[in-house]
C-alpha positions as CSV (number, residue, x, y, z in Angstrom):
1,X,0.0,0.0,0.0
2,X,1.1,3.5,-0.5
3,X,1.4,6.0,2.4
4,X,-1.9,7.6,1.5
5,X,-3.6,4.2,1.3
6,X,-2.2,3.2,4.6
7,X,-3.3,6.4,6.2
8,X,-6.8,6.0,4.8
9,X,-6.9,2.5,6.1
10,X,-5.9,3.6,9.6
11,X,-8.5,6.3,9.6
12,X,-11.3,4.0,8.4
13,X,-10.3,1.3,10.8
14,X,-10.3,3.8,13.7
15,X,-13.8,4.8,12.8
16,X,-14.9,1.2,12.5
17,X,-13.7,0.4,16.1
18,X,-14.8,3.7,17.5
19,X,-11.3,4.8,18.3
20,X,-10.9,8.6,18.0
21,X,-7.5,9.5,16.4
22,X,-6.3,12.9,15.6
23,X,-4.5,13.5,12.3
24,X,-1.0,13.3,14.0
25,X,-1.9,10.1,15.8
26,X,-3.3,8.5,12.7
27,X,-0.1,9.4,10.8
28,X,2.0,7.8,13.5
29,X,0.0,4.6,13.4
30,X,0.2,4.6,9.6
31,X,4.0,5.0,9.8
32,X,4.3,2.1,12.2
33,X,1.9,-0.1,10.1
34,X,4.0,0.6,7.0
35,X,7.2,-0.3,8.9
36,X,5.6,-3.5,10.1
37,X,4.4,-4.4,6.6
38,X,7.9,-3.9,5.3
39,X,9.3,-6.2,7.9
40,X,6.7,-8.8,7.2
41,X,7.5,-8.6,3.5
42,X,11.1,-9.4,4.2
43,X,10.1,-12.5,6.2
44,X,7.6,-13.5,3.7
45,X,10.2,-13.4,1.0
46,X,12.5,-15.8,2.8
47,X,12.2,-19.4,1.5
48,X,11.8,-22.1,4.1
49,X,11.8,-25.8,3.5
50,X,9.4,-28.0,5.6
51,X,12.3,-29.2,7.8
52,X,13.3,-25.6,8.6
53,X,10.2,-25.0,10.7
54,X,8.7,-28.2,11.9
55,X,5.2,-28.0,13.4
56,X,5.0,-28.7,17.1
57,X,2.7,-31.4,18.3
58,X,0.3,-30.4,21.0
59,X,0.6,-32.7,24.0
60,X,-1.4,-31.6,27.0
61,X,-0.1,-32.2,30.5
62,X,-1.4,-35.3,32.2
63,X,-4.8,-34.9,33.8
64,X,-4.7,-35.0,37.6
65,X,-8.0,-35.8,39.2
66,X,-8.8,-33.5,42.1
67,X,-9.0,-35.0,45.6
68,X,-12.3,-34.4,47.5
């Protein structure tokens, strides 16, 4: 997104969640959102093989019955 599109998104989202933002606040949020998107794009561009990031298997702790 461009800077103007990001700012428009931030302003629309703030209205949708009833979060009043001034122009300076909205601009700061948009700047941080663009920075975060740039970092995410770097990570998204990095190729990983399945063995690089194995999925963890959920294994709950053993159930312990309560004593009356």
